[in-house]
KEMAR-168397 format. One record per residue (C-alpha): residue number from 0; residue in three letters; chain; x, y, z. Coordinates in pm, 1 decimal. Each point is the difference from the previous one (the first is absolute). Last residue first. Example, Ala and Ser with C-alpha at 12.3 -4.5 7.8 and 13.67 -1.06 7.14 Angstrom:
timi: 1	marpa: Ser	mipa: A	xx: 1367.0	yy: -106.0	zz: 714.0;
timi: 0	marpa: Ala	mipa: A	xx: -137.0	yy: -344.0	zz: 66.0;
This chain:
timi: 225	marpa: Leu	mipa: A	xx: 1605.3	yy: -1562.4	zz: 583.2;
timi: 224	marpa: Glu	mipa: A	xx: 312.6	yy: 36.2	zz: 198.6;
timi: 223	marpa: Lys	mipa: A	xx: 70.6	yy: 268.0	zz: 251.1;
timi: 222	marpa: Thr	mipa: A	xx: 64.1	yy: 347.1	zz: -187.0;
timi: 221	marpa: Asn	mipa: A	xx: -125.8	yy: 265.9	zz: 271.7;
timi: 220	marpa: Thr	mipa: A	xx: 356.3	yy: 195.8	zz: 57.7;
timi: 219	marpa: Leu	mipa: A	xx: -48.2	yy: 106.3	zz: -366.5;
timi: 218	marpa: Asn	mipa: A	xx: -302.2	yy: 201.4	zz: 77.2;
timi: 217	marpa: Pro	mipa: A	xx: -138.3	yy: 97.1	zz: -335.9;
timi: 216	marpa: Asn	mipa: A	xx: -107.8	yy: 337.4	zz: -47.3;
timi: 215	marpa: Arg	mipa: A	xx: -345.7	yy: 84.7	zz: 42.8;
timi: 214	marpa: Val	mipa: A	xx: -194.7	yy: 283.1	zz: -187.7;
timi: 213	marpa: Met	mipa: A	xx: -323.3	yy: 174.4	zz: 78.9;
timi: 212	marpa: Ala	mipa: A	xx: -208.2	yy: 240.3	zz: -194.5;
timi: 211	marpa: Tyr	mipa: A	xx: -252.3	yy: 186.2	zz: 220.3;
timi: 210	marpa: His	mipa: A	xx: -305.2	yy: 154.7	zz: -215.7;
timi: 209	marpa: Met	mipa: A	xx: -218.6	yy: 246.6	zz: 133.3;
timi: 208	marpa: Val	mipa: A	xx: -346.3	yy: 18.9	zz: -153.2;
timi: 207	marpa: Pro	mipa: A	xx: -168.6	yy: 331.7	zz: -110.8;
timi: 206	marpa: Ser	mipa: A	xx: 16.5	yy: -70.2	zz: -328.9;
timi: 205	marpa: Lys	mipa: A	xx: 105.1	yy: 151.9	zz: -356.3;
timi: 204	marpa: Pro	mipa: A	xx: 346.3	yy: -127.9	zz: 52.8;
timi: 203	marpa: Ile	mipa: A	xx: 31.0	yy: -273.8	zz: 276.4;
timi: 202	marpa: Met	mipa: A	xx: 106.6	yy: 247.6	zz: 288.0;
timi: 201	marpa: Glu	mipa: A	xx: 347.8	yy: -33.4	zz: 161.4;
timi: 200	marpa: Lys	mipa: A	xx: 210.2	yy: -237.9	zz: 248.1;
timi: 199	marpa: Lys	mipa: A	xx: 344.0	yy: -131.4	zz: -147.3;
timi: 198	marpa: Ser	mipa: A	xx: 250.7	yy: -252.9	zz: 108.9;
timi: 197	marpa: Leu	mipa: A	xx: -164.3	yy: -139.2	zz: 354.3;
timi: 196	marpa: Glu	mipa: A	xx: 238.1	yy: -282.3	zz: 87.5;
timi: 195	marpa: Phe	mipa: A	xx: -84.5	yy: -325.5	zz: -7.5;
timi: 194	marpa: Gly	mipa: A	xx: 181.8	yy: -245.8	zz: 242.3;
timi: 193	marpa: Phe	mipa: A	xx: -308.0	yy: -211.4	zz: 180.8;
timi: 192	marpa: His	mipa: A	xx: -103.9	yy: 242.6	zz: 242.3;
timi: 191	marpa: Glu	mipa: A	xx: 41.9	yy: 244.9	zz: -269.4;
timi: 190	marpa: Tyr	mipa: A	xx: -312.7	yy: -167.7	zz: -161.1;
timi: 189	marpa: Leu	mipa: A	xx: -225.1	yy: 7.6	zz: 327.0;
timi: 188	marpa: Pro	mipa: A	xx: 124.4	yy: 401.7	zz: 78.6;
timi: 187	marpa: Val	mipa: A	xx: -157.1	yy: 87.1	zz: -364.8;
timi: 186	marpa: Asn	mipa: A	xx: -308.7	yy: -166.5	zz: -6.9;
timi: 185	marpa: Ser	mipa: A	xx: -171.4	yy: 263.6	zz: 246.0;
timi: 184	marpa: Glu	mipa: A	xx: 93.3	yy: 257.3	zz: -259.9;
timi: 183	marpa: Lys	mipa: A	xx: -247.1	yy: -169.0	zz: -263.6;
timi: 182	marpa: Asn	mipa: A	xx: 63.9	yy: -8.4	zz: -352.6;
timi: 181	marpa: Thr	mipa: A	xx: 290.2	yy: -260.6	zz: -27.9;
timi: 180	marpa: Glu	mipa: A	xx: 286.3	yy: -75.6	zz: -236.5;
timi: 179	marpa: Leu	mipa: A	xx: 224.1	yy: -297.3	zz: -25.2;
timi: 178	marpa: Tyr	mipa: A	xx: 325.1	yy: -82.2	zz: -100.6;
timi: 177	marpa: Ser	mipa: A	xx: 255.2	yy: -289.3	zz: 84.2;
timi: 176	marpa: Val	mipa: A	xx: 402.9	yy: 27.0	zz: -88.0;
timi: 175	marpa: Ile	mipa: A	xx: 166.6	yy: -321.0	zz: -114.4;
timi: 174	marpa: Asn	mipa: A	xx: 330.0	yy: -145.9	zz: 172.5;
timi: 173	marpa: Glu	mipa: A	xx: -147.3	yy: -334.1	zz: -83.1;
timi: 172	marpa: Arg	mipa: A	xx: 33.6	yy: -134.1	zz: 378.9;
timi: 171	marpa: Asp	mipa: A	xx: -166.1	yy: 330.5	zz: 98.7;
timi: 170	marpa: Cys	mipa: A	xx: -253.3	yy: -25.6	zz: -249.5;
timi: 169	marpa: Phe	mipa: A	xx: -106.9	yy: -331.7	zz: 135.4;
timi: 168	marpa: Glu	mipa: A	xx: 26.3	yy: 103.0	zz: 356.5;
timi: 167	marpa: Leu	mipa: A	xx: -252.2	yy: 290.6	zz: -113.3;
timi: 166	marpa: Met	mipa: A	xx: -222.9	yy: -292.3	zz: -178.0;
timi: 165	marpa: Pro	mipa: A	xx: -9.5	yy: -202.6	zz: 334.6;
timi: 164	marpa: Ser	mipa: A	xx: -75.5	yy: 289.0	zz: 221.2;
timi: 163	marpa: Leu	mipa: A	xx: -293.9	yy: 141.5	zz: -184.8;
timi: 162	marpa: Leu	mipa: A	xx: -294.0	yy: -243.1	zz: 16.7;
timi: 161	marpa: Lys	mipa: A	xx: 59.6	yy: -115.4	zz: 374.9;
timi: 160	marpa: Arg	mipa: A	xx: 76.1	yy: 358.0	zz: 117.6;
timi: 159	marpa: Ala	mipa: A	xx: -337.0	yy: 109.1	zz: -161.6;
timi: 158	marpa: Ile	mipa: A	xx: -182.6	yy: -278.4	zz: 168.9;
timi: 157	marpa: Gly	mipa: A	xx: 99.7	yy: 90.6	zz: 326.5;
timi: 156	marpa: Lys	mipa: A	xx: -328.9	yy: -21.3	zz: 171.4;
timi: 155	marpa: Gly	mipa: A	xx: -52.7	yy: 368.6	zz: 26.9;
timi: 154	marpa: Gln	mipa: A	xx: -247.3	yy: -38.0	zz: -336.8;
timi: 153	marpa: Ala	mipa: A	xx: -217.8	yy: -299.7	zz: -43.7;
timi: 152	marpa: Ser	mipa: A	xx: -349.5	yy: 133.0	zz: 21.4;
timi: 151	marpa: Lys	mipa: A	xx: 111.7	yy: 299.7	zz: -231.9;
timi: 150	marpa: Lys	mipa: A	xx: 128.1	yy: -195.4	zz: -268.5;
timi: 149	marpa: Val	mipa: A	xx: 361.3	yy: 7.9	zz: -63.0;
timi: 148	marpa: Ser	mipa: A	xx: 130.1	yy: 149.4	zz: -311.1;
timi: 147	marpa: Leu	mipa: A	xx: 333.0	yy: 62.7	zz: -165.0;
timi: 146	marpa: Asn	mipa: A	xx: 35.1	yy: 81.0	zz: -359.7;
timi: 145	marpa: Tyr	mipa: A	xx: 259.7	yy: 102.2	zz: -240.9;
timi: 144	marpa: Leu	mipa: A	xx: 305.6	yy: -82.6	zz: 201.0;
timi: 143	marpa: Tyr	mipa: A	xx: 249.5	yy: 60.1	zz: -277.4;
timi: 142	marpa: Trp	mipa: A	xx: 337.5	yy: -194.0	zz: -8.4;
timi: 141	marpa: Asp	mipa: A	xx: 205.8	yy: 227.4	zz: -158.5;
timi: 140	marpa: Val	mipa: A	xx: 226.6	yy: 122.4	zz: -300.5;
timi: 139	marpa: Asn	mipa: A	xx: -275.1	yy: 211.2	zz: -151.9;
timi: 138	marpa: Gly	mipa: A	xx: 255.9	yy: 254.1	zz: -12.7;
timi: 137	marpa: Thr	mipa: A	xx: -54.0	yy: 34.7	zz: 421.5;
timi: 136	marpa: Phe	mipa: A	xx: -67.9	yy: 329.4	zz: 68.8;
timi: 135	marpa: Gln	mipa: A	xx: -118.5	yy: 190.3	zz: -333.4;
timi: 134	marpa: Lys	mipa: A	xx: -119.0	yy: -318.4	zz: -88.3;
timi: 133	marpa: Lys	mipa: A	xx: -250.1	yy: -61.1	zz: 264.0;
timi: 132	marpa: Leu	mipa: A	xx: -90.8	yy: 367.0	zz: -58.1;
timi: 131	marpa: Asn	mipa: A	xx: -112.0	yy: -25.5	zz: -337.9;
timi: 130	marpa: Met	mipa: A	xx: -189.6	yy: -283.7	zz: 61.4;
timi: 129	marpa: Ala	mipa: A	xx: -184.7	yy: 177.4	zz: 295.8;
timi: 128	marpa: Tyr	mipa: A	xx: -108.8	yy: 288.0	zz: -252.0;
timi: 127	marpa: Asn	mipa: A	xx: -77.5	yy: -190.6	zz: -294.5;
timi: 126	marpa: Glu	mipa: A	xx: -216.5	yy: -253.0	zz: 208.5;
timi: 125	marpa: Tyr	mipa: A	xx: -146.1	yy: 299.1	zz: 196.6;
timi: 124	marpa: Thr	mipa: A	xx: -100.6	yy: 182.6	zz: -308.9;
timi: 123	marpa: Ile	mipa: A	xx: -116.6	yy: -293.6	zz: -188.1;
timi: 122	marpa: Leu	mipa: A	xx: -261.1	yy: -123.0	zz: 278.4;
timi: 121	marpa: Arg	mipa: A	xx: -112.6	yy: 357.9	zz: 45.1;
timi: 120	marpa: Gly	mipa: A	xx: -95.8	yy: 15.0	zz: -370.7;
timi: 119	marpa: Ile	mipa: A	xx: -174.4	yy: -317.8	zz: 18.5;
timi: 118	marpa: Ile	mipa: A	xx: -176.8	yy: 94.7	zz: 319.0;
timi: 117	marpa: Ser	mipa: A	xx: -144.9	yy: 304.0	zz: -173.9;
timi: 116	marpa: Pro	mipa: A	xx: -191.3	yy: -267.4	zz: -219.0;
timi: 115	marpa: Gly	mipa: A	xx: -265.4	yy: -125.3	zz: 220.0;
timi: 114	marpa: Pro	mipa: A	xx: -48.3	yy: -224.1	zz: 293.0;
timi: 113	marpa: Tyr	mipa: A	xx: -56.7	yy: -204.1	zz: -198.9;
timi: 112	marpa: Phe	mipa: A	xx: -58.4	yy: 61.1	zz: -382.3;
timi: 111	marpa: Val	mipa: A	xx: 369.9	yy: 80.7	zz: -46.0;
timi: 110	marpa: Leu	mipa: A	xx: 95.4	yy: -273.5	zz: 259.8;
timi: 109	marpa: Gly	mipa: A	xx: -114.6	yy: -246.1	zz: -220.3;
timi: 108	marpa: Leu	mipa: A	xx: 247.8	yy: 51.3	zz: -221.0;
timi: 107	marpa: Gly	mipa: A	xx: 262.4	yy: -92.9	zz: 249.0;
timi: 106	marpa: Gly	mipa: A	xx: -117.6	yy: -370.7	zz: -19.1;
timi: 105	marpa: Cys	mipa: A	xx: 301.1	yy: -203.8	zz: -64.8;
timi: 104	marpa: Val	mipa: A	xx: 30.5	yy: 116.7	zz: -376.1;
timi: 103	marpa: Ile	mipa: A	xx: -2.0	yy: 339.8	zz: 87.7;
timi: 102	marpa: Phe	mipa: A	xx: 276.8	yy: -27.4	zz: 262.0;
timi: 101	marpa: Pro	mipa: A	xx: 220.1	yy: -238.1	zz: -247.0;
timi: 100	marpa: Leu	mipa: A	xx: -55.2	yy: 297.0	zz: -254.3;
timi: 99	marpa: Val	mipa: A	xx: 102.9	yy: 280.3	zz: 246.4;
timi: 98	marpa: Lys	mipa: A	xx: 307.6	yy: -119.8	zz: 104.9;
timi: 97	marpa: Asn	mipa: A	xx: 97.4	yy: -52.7	zz: 414.8;
timi: 96	marpa: Gly	mipa: A	xx: 277.3	yy: 151.4	zz: 102.2;
timi: 95	marpa: Ser	mipa: A	xx: 389.8	yy: 6.5	zz: -43.2;
timi: 94	marpa: Phe	mipa: A	xx: 101.3	yy: -330.2	zz: 123.2;
timi: 93	marpa: Gly	mipa: A	xx: 365.3	yy: -75.1	zz: -90.5;
timi: 92	marpa: Leu	mipa: A	xx: 113.8	yy: -168.4	zz: 308.4;
timi: 91	marpa: Pro	mipa: A	xx: -253.9	yy: -201.9	zz: 139.4;
timi: 90	marpa: Leu	mipa: A	xx: -381.0	yy: 42.4	zz: 122.3;
timi: 89	marpa: Trp	mipa: A	xx: -142.3	yy: -42.5	zz: 374.5;
timi: 88	marpa: Ala	mipa: A	xx: -334.4	yy: -94.2	zz: 102.7;
timi: 87	marpa: Ala	mipa: A	xx: -104.2	yy: -44.0	zz: 349.1;
timi: 86	marpa: Phe	mipa: A	xx: -284.9	yy: -140.3	zz: 185.6;
timi: 85	marpa: Gly	mipa: A	xx: -194.9	yy: -13.1	zz: 312.8;
timi: 84	marpa: Asn	mipa: A	xx: -253.8	yy: -213.7	zz: 179.4;
timi: 83	marpa: Leu	mipa: A	xx: -12.6	yy: -213.7	zz: -326.1;
timi: 82	marpa: Glu	mipa: A	xx: -122.1	yy: -308.3	zz: 198.7;
timi: 81	marpa: Glu	mipa: A	xx: 217.5	yy: -192.2	zz: -250.4;
timi: 80	marpa: Ser	mipa: A	xx: 275.8	yy: 122.3	zz: 228.4;
timi: 79	marpa: Asp	mipa: A	xx: 201.5	yy: 328.9	zz: 36.5;
timi: 78	marpa: Ala	mipa: A	xx: -30.1	yy: 55.3	zz: -355.8;
timi: 77	marpa: Tyr	mipa: A	xx: 202.2	yy: 33.1	zz: -313.3;
timi: 76	marpa: Ile	mipa: A	xx: 56.8	yy: 161.0	zz: -328.8;
timi: 75	marpa: Val	mipa: A	xx: 322.1	yy: 10.8	zz: -145.9;
timi: 74	marpa: Ala	mipa: A	xx: -50.9	yy: 183.7	zz: -327.2;
timi: 73	marpa: Asp	mipa: A	xx: 54.0	yy: -48.2	zz: -385.4;
timi: 72	marpa: Lys	mipa: A	xx: -252.6	yy: -257.0	zz: -79.3;
timi: 71	marpa: Val	mipa: A	xx: -283.6	yy: 190.8	zz: 239.5;
timi: 70	marpa: Met	mipa: A	xx: 70.9	yy: 329.8	zz: -141.4;
timi: 69	marpa: Thr	mipa: A	xx: -308.7	yy: 78.4	zz: -211.9;
timi: 68	marpa: Lys	mipa: A	xx: -198.6	yy: -225.6	zz: 230.0;
timi: 67	marpa: Leu	mipa: A	xx: 110.2	yy: 220.0	zz: 317.2;
timi: 66	marpa: Ser	mipa: A	xx: -106.7	yy: 336.3	zz: -153.0;
timi: 65	marpa: Ile	mipa: A	xx: -336.7	yy: -133.3	zz: -119.9;
timi: 64	marpa: Glu	mipa: A	xx: -77.4	yy: -128.8	zz: 342.7;
timi: 63	marpa: Met	mipa: A	xx: 109.0	yy: 313.0	zz: 158.6;
timi: 62	marpa: Ile	mipa: A	xx: -160.7	yy: 238.1	zz: -182.7;
timi: 61	marpa: Lys	mipa: A	xx: -344.7	yy: -219.5	zz: 6.6;
timi: 60	marpa: Glu	mipa: A	xx: 28.1	yy: -20.1	zz: 386.1;
timi: 59	marpa: Ser	mipa: A	xx: 30.0	yy: 369.1	zz: 56.6;
timi: 58	marpa: Ala	mipa: A	xx: -325.2	yy: 52.3	zz: -272.2;
timi: 57	marpa: Tyr	mipa: A	xx: -156.3	yy: -233.2	zz: 229.3;
timi: 56	marpa: Thr	mipa: A	xx: 85.4	yy: 148.4	zz: 310.8;
timi: 55	marpa: Asp	mipa: A	xx: -54.9	yy: 354.3	zz: -95.2;
timi: 54	marpa: Tyr	mipa: A	xx: 145.1	yy: 263.3	zz: 219.4;
timi: 53	marpa: Lys	mipa: A	xx: -164.5	yy: 354.5	zz: -51.2;
timi: 52	marpa: Trp	mipa: A	xx: 267.4	yy: 261.2	zz: -82.2;
timi: 51	marpa: Gly	mipa: A	xx: -43.6	yy: 1.8	zz: -345.5;
timi: 50	marpa: Phe	mipa: A	xx: 73.5	yy: -358.3	zz: -65.4;
timi: 49	marpa: Phe	mipa: A	xx: 356.8	yy: 1.9	zz: -83.2;
timi: 48	marpa: Trp	mipa: A	xx: 31.1	yy: 253.6	zz: 299.7;
timi: 47	marpa: Asn	mipa: A	xx: -141.0	yy: -263.3	zz: 247.8;
timi: 46	marpa: His	mipa: A	xx: 227.8	yy: -247.0	zz: -138.8;
timi: 45	marpa: Leu	mipa: A	xx: 341.2	yy: 207.5	zz: 41.9;
timi: 44	marpa: Pro	mipa: A	xx: -105.2	yy: 125.9	zz: 358.9;
timi: 43	marpa: Tyr	mipa: A	xx: -81.3	yy: -353.4	zz: 148.5;
timi: 42	marpa: Asp	mipa: A	xx: -356.5	yy: 32.4	zz: 167.7;
timi: 41	marpa: Val	mipa: A	xx: -55.0	yy: -355.7	zz: -37.3;
timi: 40	marpa: Tyr	mipa: A	xx: 296.9	yy: -146.3	zz: -162.2;
timi: 39	marpa: Ala	mipa: A	xx: 50.4	yy: -314.8	zz: 202.6;
timi: 38	marpa: Asp	mipa: A	xx: -342.9	yy: -151.3	zz: -92.6;
timi: 37	marpa: Ala	mipa: A	xx: 56.0	yy: 101.1	zz: -362.3;
timi: 36	marpa: Ala	mipa: A	xx: 338.9	yy: -212.8	zz: 39.7;
timi: 35	marpa: Val	mipa: A	xx: -147.6	yy: -298.3	zz: 152.6;
timi: 34	marpa: Lys	mipa: A	xx: -264.6	yy: 21.9	zz: -266.7;
timi: 33	marpa: Ala	mipa: A	xx: 228.6	yy: 21.8	zz: -284.5;
timi: 32	marpa: Leu	mipa: A	xx: 182.0	yy: -341.1	zz: 158.2;
timi: 31	marpa: Glu	mipa: A	xx: -304.4	yy: -189.4	zz: -57.2;
timi: 30	marpa: Arg	mipa: A	xx: -29.2	yy: 133.1	zz: -356.1;
timi: 29	marpa: Ile	mipa: A	xx: 364.3	yy: -153.6	zz: -56.4;
timi: 28	marpa: Arg	mipa: A	xx: -81.7	yy: -314.5	zz: 118.5;
timi: 27	marpa: Ser	mipa: A	xx: -9.7	yy: -198.8	zz: -330.5;
timi: 26	marpa: Glu	mipa: A	xx: 344.9	yy: 148.4	zz: -80.6;
timi: 25	marpa: Pro	mipa: A	xx: 166.7	yy: -202.5	zz: 259.6;
timi: 24	marpa: Val	mipa: A	xx: 106.0	yy: 175.4	zz: 329.5;
timi: 23	marpa: Ile	mipa: A	xx: 323.9	yy: -126.0	zz: 138.5;
timi: 22	marpa: Tyr	mipa: A	xx: -16.4	yy: -84.7	zz: 351.6;
timi: 21	marpa: Leu	mipa: A	xx: 248.6	yy: 86.1	zz: 262.5;
timi: 20	marpa: Gly	mipa: A	xx: 188.9	yy: -288.7	zz: 195.1;
timi: 19	marpa: Ala	mipa: A	xx: 329.8	yy: 194.3	zz: -12.4;
timi: 18	marpa: Asn	mipa: A	xx: 142.1	yy: -240.5	zz: -265.5;
timi: 17	marpa: Glu	mipa: A	xx: -296.7	yy: 64.9	zz: -229.2;
timi: 16	marpa: Ile	mipa: A	xx: 132.2	yy: 354.3	zz: 14.5;
timi: 15	marpa: Val	mipa: A	xx: 315.7	yy: -34.4	zz: -64.1;
timi: 14	marpa: Arg	mipa: A	xx: -81.4	yy: -259.8	zz: -280.0;
timi: 13	marpa: Lys	mipa: A	xx: -200.3	yy: 263.5	zz: -143.3;
timi: 12	marpa: Ala	mipa: A	xx: 281.5	yy: 272.2	zz: 11.1;
timi: 11	marpa: Leu	mipa: A	xx: 225.1	yy: -237.6	zz: -200.8;
timi: 10	marpa: Pro	mipa: A	xx: -241.0	yy: -98.9	zz: -256.7;
timi: 9	marpa: Leu	mipa: A	xx: -74.4	yy: 377.4	zz: -89.0;
timi: 8	marpa: Glu	mipa: A	xx: 353.5	yy: 97.7	zz: 16.7;
timi: 7	marpa: Ile	mipa: A	xx: 153.9	yy: -226.1	zz: -278.3;
timi: 6	marpa: Lys	mipa: A	xx: -253.0	yy: -70.2	zz: -279.0;
timi: 5	marpa: Arg	mipa: A	xx: -199.7	yy: 320.0	zz: 49.7;
timi: 4	marpa: Val	mipa: A	xx: 324.9	yy: 197.7	zz: 24.5;
timi: 3	marpa: Leu	mipa: A	xx: 135.6	yy: -177.9	zz: -307.7;
timi: 2	marpa: Lys	mipa: A	xx: -325.5	yy: 85.5	zz: -215.8;
timi: 1	marpa: Asp	mipa: A	xx: 37.2	yy: 360.3	zz: 93.0;
timi: 0	marpa: Met	mipa: A	xx: -371.7	yy: 117.0	zz: 91.8;
């Protein structure tokens, strides 16, 4: 991660989140976030494919916990409140994917034994595919919405809007593209509502899972003071 980006963009974004009354999640609570994500990802096509079409809550939690741990120092990770009903994780300009060594050091090696070695190949296939696509559309000059999760019991209460709006306003002010992907068609209209446009829809290589790449260009009329 570019040191200048970390020094300038990350503090600016975190200030925006704090000013919006949201909760910057400390590293000590990453495991709790992983549980929120695993709850939200039940029946999510990508995770079902990772686990051979049989959703595994424990394995889903581990993947999210390990991934978030590898990026916690380079990301803006925040929740709606200290209750952690939902959270978002954004990565700044220059992010090109999780590195293998940090992933292993943070616990990825355990996935070889549970749920099995095939998951490693699927994770690598997806990571390479998704990051190449992101680079194609943004040149990695973007704020990347790595994850947006709201636990099922809290869905339909406006938490997604609460989480997304401040960062999207920040991207508008900074005149920076934002990017995300989803693997569930029903999520596409939600993100379109926030100004994202579907840039590509295709199957992930070596899988039956559809991938939706979405780009949001900054709205330069939405530039109120931060």
